[in-house]
C-alpha positions as CSV (number, residue, x, y, z in Angstrom):
1,M,126.0,-50.2,45.4
2,S,122.2,-50.3,45.4
3,R,120.1,-53.4,45.5
4,A,118.3,-52.2,42.4
5,R,121.4,-52.1,40.4
6,V,122.4,-55.6,41.4
7,R,119.0,-57.1,40.4
8,R,118.7,-55.1,37.1
9,F,118.7,-57.6,34.2
10,D,121.6,-56.7,32.0
11,P,122.3,-59.5,29.4
12,L,125.7,-58.0,28.4
13,R,126.9,-57.7,31.9
14,L,125.6,-61.1,32.8
15,D,127.5,-62.6,29.9
16,V,130.6,-61.0,31.2
17,F,130.1,-62.5,34.6
18,Q,129.4,-65.9,33.0
19,H,132.8,-65.8,31.4
20,L,134.5,-64.5,34.5
21,F,133.2,-67.5,36.5
22,A,134.1,-69.9,33.7
23,A,137.6,-68.4,33.4
24,A,138.2,-68.9,37.1
25,A,137.2,-72.6,36.8
26,E,139.4,-73.0,33.7
27,E,142.3,-71.5,35.5
28,M,141.7,-74.0,38.3
29,G,141.9,-76.8,35.7
30,A,145.1,-75.4,34.3
31,A,146.6,-75.4,37.8
32,L,145.6,-79.0,38.4
33,L,146.9,-80.1,35.0
34,R,150.3,-78.6,35.6
35,S,150.8,-79.6,39.3
36,S,149.4,-83.2,39.3
37,F,151.6,-86.3,39.3
38,S,149.6,-89.1,37.7
39,T,149.4,-89.7,33.9
40,N,145.6,-89.9,34.1
41,I,145.3,-86.3,35.4
42,R,148.3,-84.7,33.8
43,E,148.1,-86.3,30.3
44,R,144.5,-87.5,30.0
45,R,142.9,-84.6,31.9
46,D,140.5,-86.8,33.8
47,F,139.3,-84.0,36.1
48,S,136.8,-81.2,36.4
49,C,136.5,-77.9,38.2
50,A,133.6,-75.7,39.1
51,L,132.4,-72.8,41.3
52,F,129.3,-72.9,43.6
53,D,127.4,-70.3,45.6
54,G,127.0,-70.4,49.4
55,Q,124.1,-72.8,49.1
56,G,126.1,-75.3,47.0
57,R,124.5,-74.4,43.7
58,M,126.7,-74.5,40.7
59,V,127.3,-71.1,39.2
60,G,130.1,-71.7,36.8
61,Q,132.2,-74.5,35.4
62,A,135.1,-75.2,33.0
63,A,134.6,-77.3,29.8
64,H,135.7,-80.5,31.5
65,L,133.9,-83.9,32.0
66,P,130.1,-83.9,31.8
67,V,129.8,-87.0,34.1
68,H,131.8,-85.0,36.8
69,L,130.2,-81.6,36.4
70,G,126.6,-82.5,36.5
71,S,127.1,-84.7,39.6
72,T,129.5,-82.6,41.6
73,P,126.7,-80.4,43.1
74,M,125.5,-83.3,45.2
75,S,129.0,-83.8,46.6
76,V,129.3,-80.1,47.4
77,R,126.0,-80.2,49.3
78,A,127.0,-83.4,51.1
79,A,130.2,-81.6,52.2
80,I,128.2,-78.6,53.4
81,E,125.7,-80.8,55.3
82,H,128.3,-83.0,57.1
83,C,131.2,-80.6,57.8
84,V,131.4,-77.1,59.3
85,M,133.9,-75.3,57.1
86,G,135.9,-72.3,58.1
87,P,138.5,-70.2,56.2
88,G,141.3,-72.3,54.8
89,D,139.5,-75.6,55.1
90,A,139.1,-78.3,52.5
91,V,136.7,-81.3,52.6
92,L,137.5,-84.6,50.8
93,L,134.9,-87.2,49.8
94,N,134.2,-90.0,47.2
95,D,131.2,-91.7,49.0
96,P,128.9,-92.8,46.1
97,Y,125.9,-92.7,48.4
98,R,126.6,-89.0,49.4
99,G,126.9,-87.4,46.0
100,G,129.9,-89.3,44.7
101,T,130.2,-91.1,41.3
102,H,132.6,-94.0,41.8
103,L,135.4,-94.4,44.2
104,P,138.4,-93.3,42.1
105,D,136.8,-89.9,41.6
106,L,138.0,-87.9,44.7
107,T,136.2,-84.6,45.2
108,L,137.8,-81.7,47.2
109,V,135.5,-78.9,48.4
110,S,136.8,-75.6,49.8
111,P,134.8,-72.6,51.1
112,V,135.4,-69.0,50.0
113,F,134.7,-66.2,52.5
114,L,134.5,-62.8,51.0
115,P,135.7,-59.8,53.1
116,G,133.4,-59.3,56.1
117,S,131.5,-62.6,55.7
118,T,131.1,-65.1,58.6
119,R,129.6,-67.8,56.4
120,P,130.9,-69.1,53.0
121,D,129.8,-67.0,50.1
122,F,131.1,-69.5,47.5
123,F,132.7,-72.9,47.2
124,C,135.4,-74.1,44.9
125,A,135.4,-77.8,44.0
126,N,137.4,-80.1,41.8
127,R,137.0,-83.8,41.1
128,A,139.9,-86.0,39.8
129,H,140.0,-89.6,38.9
130,H,142.9,-91.2,40.8
131,A,144.6,-94.2,39.2
132,D,144.1,-96.3,42.4
133,V,142.1,-95.9,45.6
134,G,142.6,-99.4,46.9
135,G,140.3,-102.4,46.6
136,A,140.8,-106.0,45.5
137,V,142.3,-105.3,42.1
138,P,144.9,-102.5,41.3
139,G,143.3,-99.6,39.5
140,S,140.1,-99.9,41.5
141,M,138.1,-100.4,38.3
142,A,137.7,-104.2,38.1
143,P,134.3,-105.9,38.4
144,A,133.4,-106.4,42.1
145,D,130.3,-107.8,43.9
146,D,129.9,-104.7,46.1
147,V,131.5,-101.3,46.8
148,H,133.9,-102.7,49.4
149,G,135.7,-104.7,46.7
150,E,136.2,-101.5,44.7
151,G,138.3,-99.5,47.0
152,L,138.4,-97.0,49.9
153,R,135.1,-95.3,50.6
154,I,135.5,-91.8,52.0
155,P,132.7,-89.9,53.6
156,P,132.9,-86.1,53.8
157,L,135.9,-85.3,56.1
158,H,138.4,-82.5,56.6
159,L,141.6,-83.0,54.7
160,V,142.7,-79.4,55.5
161,R,141.8,-77.2,58.4
162,A,142.7,-73.5,58.6
163,G,145.4,-74.0,55.9
164,K,147.1,-77.0,57.5
165,I,146.8,-80.6,56.2
166,E,145.2,-83.1,58.6
167,R,148.2,-85.5,58.6
168,P,146.5,-88.4,60.4
169,T,143.6,-88.3,58.0
170,L,145.9,-88.1,55.0
171,S,148.0,-91.0,56.4
172,L,145.0,-93.2,56.8
173,I,143.8,-92.5,53.3
174,L,147.2,-93.2,51.7
175,A,147.7,-96.4,53.7
176,N,144.8,-97.8,51.8
177,M,145.9,-96.9,48.3
178,R,148.6,-98.2,46.0
179,C,151.4,-95.9,44.9
180,P,150.8,-93.5,47.9
181,D,153.4,-90.9,46.8
182,E,151.5,-90.4,43.5
183,R,148.2,-90.2,45.3
184,E,149.5,-87.7,47.8
185,G,150.9,-85.5,45.0
186,D,147.6,-85.5,43.2
187,L,145.7,-84.6,46.4
188,L,148.0,-81.7,47.1
189,A,147.5,-80.6,43.5
190,Q,143.7,-80.6,44.1
191,W,144.1,-78.5,47.2
192,A,146.3,-76.0,45.4
193,T,143.7,-75.9,42.6
194,N,140.9,-74.8,45.0
195,R,143.2,-72.1,46.4
196,I,143.6,-70.7,42.9
197,G,139.8,-70.6,42.5
198,E,139.5,-68.8,45.9
199,S,142.1,-66.2,45.0
200,R,140.2,-65.4,41.7
201,L,136.9,-65.0,43.5
202,L,138.4,-62.8,46.1
203,A,140.0,-60.7,43.3
204,L,136.6,-60.4,41.5
205,A,134.9,-59.3,44.8
206,A,137.6,-56.7,45.3
207,E,137.1,-55.4,41.7
208,Q,133.3,-55.7,41.4
209,G,132.1,-55.7,45.0
210,A,130.9,-58.7,47.1
211,R,127.2,-57.9,46.7
212,E,127.6,-57.6,42.9
213,L,129.4,-60.9,42.7
214,R,126.7,-62.7,44.7
215,G,123.9,-61.0,42.9
216,R,125.2,-61.8,39.4
217,A,125.8,-65.4,40.4
218,Q,122.1,-65.6,41.4
219,E,121.0,-63.9,38.2
220,L,123.0,-66.3,36.0
221,M,121.2,-69.2,37.5
222,D,117.8,-67.5,37.0
223,W,118.7,-66.6,33.4
224,T,119.7,-70.2,32.6
225,E,116.4,-71.4,34.2
226,R,114.4,-69.1,31.9
227,L,116.3,-70.3,28.8
228,T,115.7,-73.9,29.8
229,R,112.0,-73.3,30.4
230,A,111.8,-71.5,27.0
231,L,113.4,-74.6,25.4
232,L,110.9,-76.9,27.1
233,S,108.0,-74.7,26.1
234,S,108.9,-75.0,22.5
235,L,108.8,-78.8,22.5
236,P,105.5,-80.7,21.9
237,A,103.6,-82.0,24.9
238,R,104.1,-85.7,24.9
239,R,104.6,-88.8,26.9
240,V,107.4,-91.0,25.5
241,R,108.8,-94.4,26.7
242,F,112.3,-95.6,25.7
243,A,114.5,-98.4,26.9
244,D,118.0,-99.7,26.3
245,T,120.2,-102.4,27.8
246,L,123.5,-103.0,29.5
247,E,125.4,-106.3,29.3
248,E,125.6,-108.1,32.6
249,P,128.7,-110.2,33.2
250,G,126.6,-113.4,33.2
251,G,125.3,-112.8,29.7
252,K,121.9,-111.3,30.6
253,D,120.6,-107.9,29.6
254,A,119.8,-105.3,32.2
255,F,117.3,-102.6,31.1
256,I,117.2,-98.9,31.8
257,R,113.6,-97.8,31.2
258,L,112.5,-94.2,30.9
259,E,109.1,-92.5,30.7
260,L,109.6,-88.9,29.6
261,V,106.7,-86.6,30.1
262,K,106.8,-83.0,28.8
263,R,104.1,-80.6,29.9
264,G,104.3,-76.9,29.4
265,A,107.7,-75.6,30.6
266,T,108.5,-78.7,32.7
267,L,110.0,-82.1,32.0
268,S,109.6,-85.3,34.0
269,C,112.1,-88.1,33.7
270,D,110.8,-91.3,35.3
271,F,113.4,-94.1,35.6
272,R,111.5,-96.1,38.2
273,A,110.9,-99.1,36.0
274,T,114.6,-99.7,35.5
275,D,116.2,-103.0,36.5
276,S,118.3,-103.7,39.6
277,V,121.5,-105.6,39.2
278,P,122.7,-107.0,42.5
279,R,126.3,-108.2,42.9
280,S,127.7,-106.1,40.1
281,S,129.4,-102.8,39.6
282,L,126.9,-101.5,37.1
283,S,124.8,-99.3,39.4
284,A,125.0,-95.6,38.8
285,T,124.6,-93.2,41.7
286,L,121.7,-90.7,41.7
287,A,124.3,-88.0,41.2
288,V,125.4,-89.6,37.9
289,T,121.8,-89.9,36.7
290,H,121.2,-86.2,37.4
291,S,124.5,-85.5,35.5
292,A,123.2,-87.4,32.4
293,V,119.9,-85.4,32.4
294,F,121.9,-82.2,32.9
295,Y,124.2,-83.0,30.0
296,C,121.3,-84.0,27.6
297,L,119.4,-80.8,28.3
298,S,122.6,-78.7,28.0
299,A,123.2,-80.2,24.5
300,L,119.8,-78.8,23.4
301,L,120.1,-75.3,24.9
302,P,121.1,-72.4,22.7
303,P,124.9,-72.0,22.3
304,G,126.4,-69.8,25.0
305,T,123.8,-70.8,27.7
306,P,125.4,-70.6,31.1
307,A,125.9,-74.2,32.5
308,N,124.7,-73.9,36.1
309,D,122.0,-74.9,38.6
310,G,119.3,-73.4,36.5
311,I,119.2,-76.2,34.0
312,L,117.6,-78.8,36.2
313,R,115.1,-76.5,38.0
314,P,112.3,-77.2,35.6
315,V,113.1,-81.0,35.6
316,R,111.7,-83.7,37.8
317,I,113.9,-86.9,38.0
318,L,112.2,-89.9,39.5
319,T,114.2,-93.0,40.4
320,R,113.9,-96.1,42.6
321,P,116.7,-96.8,45.0
322,G,118.6,-100.0,44.3
323,T,118.2,-99.8,40.6
324,L,120.8,-99.2,37.8
325,V,120.1,-95.5,38.0
326,D,120.1,-95.0,41.8
327,A,122.7,-97.1,43.6
328,A,121.9,-98.2,47.1
329,Y,124.4,-99.5,49.6
330,P,126.3,-101.8,49.2
331,A,126.0,-101.8,45.4
332,G,129.2,-101.6,43.3
333,V,129.4,-98.4,41.3
334,A,132.7,-98.6,39.3
335,A,131.0,-99.4,36.0
336,G,127.9,-97.3,36.9
337,N,129.9,-94.1,36.5
338,V,131.5,-95.0,33.2
339,E,129.2,-97.4,31.4
340,T,125.7,-96.9,32.9
341,S,126.1,-93.2,32.6
342,Q,126.5,-93.6,28.9
343,R,123.5,-95.8,28.6
344,I,121.3,-93.3,30.5
345,V,122.3,-90.7,27.9
346,D,121.4,-93.1,25.1
347,V,118.0,-93.7,26.7
348,L,117.4,-89.9,27.2
349,F,118.3,-89.1,23.6
350,G,116.3,-92.0,22.4
351,A,113.2,-90.6,24.1
352,L,114.0,-87.0,23.1
353,N,114.1,-88.1,19.5
354,A,110.3,-88.3,19.6
355,L,110.3,-84.5,20.5
356,V,113.1,-83.1,18.4
357,P,114.1,-85.7,15.8
358,E,116.0,-83.3,13.7
359,R,118.4,-82.6,16.6
360,I,119.1,-86.1,18.1
361,P,122.0,-88.2,16.9
362,A,122.1,-92.0,16.7
363,A,123.7,-93.8,19.6
364,S,127.4,-93.3,20.0
365,A,129.9,-96.0,21.2
366,G,128.0,-96.1,24.5
367,T,131.0,-97.3,26.5
368,M,134.2,-95.6,27.8
369,S,136.1,-98.9,27.3
370,N,138.1,-98.6,30.6
371,L,141.5,-100.3,30.7
372,T,143.6,-100.5,33.9
373,F,146.9,-102.3,34.5
374,A,149.4,-102.3,37.3
375,A,152.5,-104.0,38.7
376,A,154.3,-104.1,42.0
377,A,157.9,-102.8,42.3
378,V,160.6,-105.1,40.7
379,P,164.0,-105.2,42.4
380,G,166.4,-103.5,40.0
381,G,163.5,-102.8,37.6
382,P,160.4,-100.6,37.3
383,S,158.9,-99.1,40.5
384,A,155.3,-99.9,41.4
385,F,152.7,-98.2,39.2
386,T,149.0,-98.2,38.3
387,Y,147.6,-96.9,35.0
388,Y,144.0,-96.1,33.9
389,E,142.6,-94.9,30.6
390,T,139.4,-94.8,28.6
391,I,139.6,-95.6,24.9
392,P,137.5,-93.6,22.4
393,G,134.9,-94.9,20.0
394,G,132.6,-93.7,17.2
395,A,130.0,-91.0,17.5
396,G,126.5,-91.4,16.2
397,A,125.5,-89.8,13.0
398,S,122.6,-87.3,12.8
399,A,120.5,-85.3,10.4
400,V,123.3,-82.8,10.3
401,G,126.0,-85.2,9.1
402,P,128.1,-88.3,9.7
403,G,129.5,-89.2,13.1
404,E,133.0,-88.4,14.1
405,S,135.5,-91.2,14.4
406,G,137.8,-92.1,17.3
407,L,136.8,-89.7,20.0
408,Q,135.4,-89.6,23.5
409,T,131.6,-89.1,23.4
410,H,128.9,-87.8,25.7
411,M,129.7,-88.3,29.4
412,T,133.5,-88.4,29.0
413,N,135.8,-85.7,27.6
414,T,139.3,-87.0,28.4
415,R,142.3,-87.0,26.1
416,N,144.3,-89.8,24.7
417,T,147.6,-90.5,26.4
418,P,150.3,-89.7,23.9
419,I,152.2,-92.9,22.9
420,E,155.5,-91.2,23.6
421,A,154.5,-90.4,27.2
422,F,152.8,-93.8,27.6
423,E,155.8,-95.9,26.5
424,R,158.3,-93.6,28.4
425,T,156.4,-93.9,31.7
426,Y,155.3,-97.6,31.7
427,P,156.9,-100.9,30.6
428,V,154.6,-101.3,27.6
429,R,154.6,-101.0,23.8
430,V,151.7,-99.8,21.7
431,E,151.7,-102.3,18.8
432,R,148.7,-100.8,17.1
433,L,146.5,-97.7,17.4
434,E,144.1,-97.1,14.5
435,L,140.6,-96.6,13.4
436,R,138.4,-99.6,12.9
437,R,137.4,-98.8,9.3
438,S,133.8,-99.3,8.4
439,S,132.8,-100.0,12.0
440,G,130.4,-97.1,12.0
441,G,126.8,-97.9,11.1
442,R,125.7,-97.5,7.5
443,G,123.1,-95.0,6.5
444,A,122.6,-91.8,4.5
445,R,125.0,-90.4,7.1
446,A,127.4,-93.1,8.5
447,G,128.3,-93.4,12.1
448,G,131.8,-92.7,13.2
449,D,134.4,-95.5,13.4
450,G,135.7,-97.0,16.6
451,V,139.3,-97.6,17.5
452,R,141.6,-100.6,17.7
453,K,144.3,-100.4,20.3
454,R,146.8,-103.2,21.0
455,V,149.3,-103.1,23.9
456,R,152.2,-105.5,24.6
457,F,153.4,-105.7,28.2
458,L,157.1,-105.9,28.9
459,I,156.7,-107.2,32.4
460,D,154.0,-109.2,34.3
461,V,151.0,-107.1,35.1
462,Q,147.5,-107.3,36.6
463,A,145.0,-105.9,34.1
464,A,141.3,-105.2,34.1
465,F,138.7,-104.0,31.6
466,I,135.2,-102.6,31.9
467,G,133.2,-102.1,28.7
468,D,129.9,-102.7,27.0
469,R,128.2,-102.9,23.6
470,Q,130.0,-106.2,22.8
471,R,126.9,-108.2,21.9
472,R,125.0,-105.5,20.1
473,G,126.4,-102.3,18.6
474,P,125.0,-98.8,19.1
475,W,121.6,-98.3,17.5
476,G,121.0,-96.2,14.4
477,L,118.2,-93.7,13.7
478,A,115.8,-92.9,10.9
479,G,116.7,-96.2,9.1
480,G,120.4,-96.1,9.8
481,A,122.2,-99.3,10.8
482,A,123.8,-100.1,14.1
483,G,127.5,-99.6,14.6
484,A,129.8,-102.6,15.0
485,P,130.1,-104.0,18.6
486,G,133.3,-103.7,20.5
487,R,135.6,-106.6,21.4
488,L,138.3,-107.5,23.9
489,R,140.9,-110.2,23.4
490,Q,144.2,-111.4,24.7
491,R,147.2,-113.5,23.6
492,A,150.3,-114.8,25.2
493,G,152.6,-113.4,22.4
494,P,152.8,-112.4,18.7
495,S,152.5,-116.0,17.5
496,A,150.0,-117.3,20.0
497,P,146.3,-117.6,19.2
498,W,143.9,-114.9,20.4
499,K,141.4,-115.6,23.2
500,A,138.2,-113.6,23.5
501,L,137.5,-111.9,26.8
502,P,134.2,-110.7,28.3
503,A,133.3,-107.0,28.5
504,Q,134.0,-107.0,32.3
505,W,137.2,-108.8,33.0
506,S,140.3,-108.9,35.2
507,G,143.4,-111.1,35.2
508,R,147.1,-111.4,35.0
509,I,149.1,-111.0,31.8
510,A,152.7,-112.4,31.6
511,A,155.5,-110.4,30.1
512,G,155.2,-110.5,26.3
513,G,151.5,-110.9,26.4
514,E,149.2,-108.6,24.4
515,L,145.8,-107.1,25.0
516,E,143.7,-105.7,22.2
517,V,140.6,-103.5,22.6
518,E,138.2,-102.7,19.7
519,T,135.7,-100.0,20.5
520,P,132.2,-99.8,19.0
521,G,131.4,-97.6,16.0
522,G,128.5,-95.1,16.2
523,G,125.1,-95.7,14.8
524,G,124.2,-94.5,11.3
525,H,121.4,-92.0,10.4
526,G,118.9,-92.3,7.6
527,R,118.5,-95.0,5.0
528,A,121.4,-95.4,2.6
529,R,120.6,-94.9,-1.0
530,R,121.0,-98.1,-3.0
531,T,123.1,-97.9,-6.2
532,R,122.2,-99.7,-9.4
533,E,125.0,-102.2,-8.7
534,S,123.7,-103.0,-5.1
535,R,120.2,-103.5,-6.5
536,R,121.5,-105.8,-9.2
537,K,123.4,-107.9,-6.6
538,S,120.3,-108.1,-4.4
């Protein structure tokens, strides 16, 4: 096949290849879903899969979690830089200072050698949130002073060589995690997932030709770059500042500050004035910040735009190490991935509202409302377990219409654990799961409502929660009101009084105790029209 044919711009053929790459990543996700052991991966689908070229640039992804997909490229590049990979290898990592997000997100990277190649032509990668990776508190998501309290930190290392598992490495990893059998099952499922991706790429190369496959991957990234530059060129040239806060455990506010500069077909996102929060888990890694920018731009691009490395090529992201948006060792990062990532999106959309107000929604819940609980094995009773979930909230309204209620927003895209599976697997009862009516902000278009979830524990457990937006609800736009803040509370039993808990909390709950989470509603959009009756009352 001639070089000219490979480089010829053919939108229809490129679109076909876009879907071929995406379909391979989707098939990887289906394999991980069906072969995993833990509820968080099998039921909630807290994982993501993507394909990368030989340089570690993302060429295709499945429609999984934004916080994973935009950050995984840095993990892939870290694996390439630190490990020499041959056929049949797989490299594992979660190091937040080498492209990771937070410690429970374990990333597995595998090379793909097309026939005749001596160097990897592609890489398959998947990232899955494990229900425990060690640390001081079961679930590995409790507030901690630094990264060492959050769990096992894994630099890029070989989990598999030439198709064989590195048993000493796996043993060392599992020895530092609770419920090791479940962890091992999920890790093996991740390995099988990458092998599915490899087999699909090899089949595509056999069908289309290796040169064609490599060439179209490059063209897809270039095409996306052109579409991104076209979008930026259509926006007004402006310098905009926007800031929003996260709630520190001690009651203070920590600010994320952005200066957005749009010139020509380029965009600069300067976060260097952002606060640092030592001795907390709120710091987001640089990979997470890149992921948030990737997500926000993706949301503005024309439908059908390939999601790949080309999106961030016209963008400059400036940070200062040691701040909320660029974690530096030994900062804790558990909440940075799930809470700070959401606030970075709020700040980006708040600034972009000055450029494209008709397309930007009010703030959504702004928190993933992370709940974990665990228990050791009980003689004659339940075996040891750890459980993790995020609880949905309300979406912000926009000029298009009201916000949706009770769903995962922005950087997360996981599913709800079905109550039947939840109660069958764990010694708990769901006493209440409902929408918080009227918790969305008022306006011409109301924000979506949050959720109220109440759980009763049948045995003693160790529980933890990480959330935000408990002092101030998500902001509205164009005169719309803020959504209702979230709330966490606990009681010893149905007749006991409720006790309010902070947004970042961990503690023990005795059998019969209840924990209730109320998630924030989304912000409203536009000023609500006042009726004659409301004017009379005022």
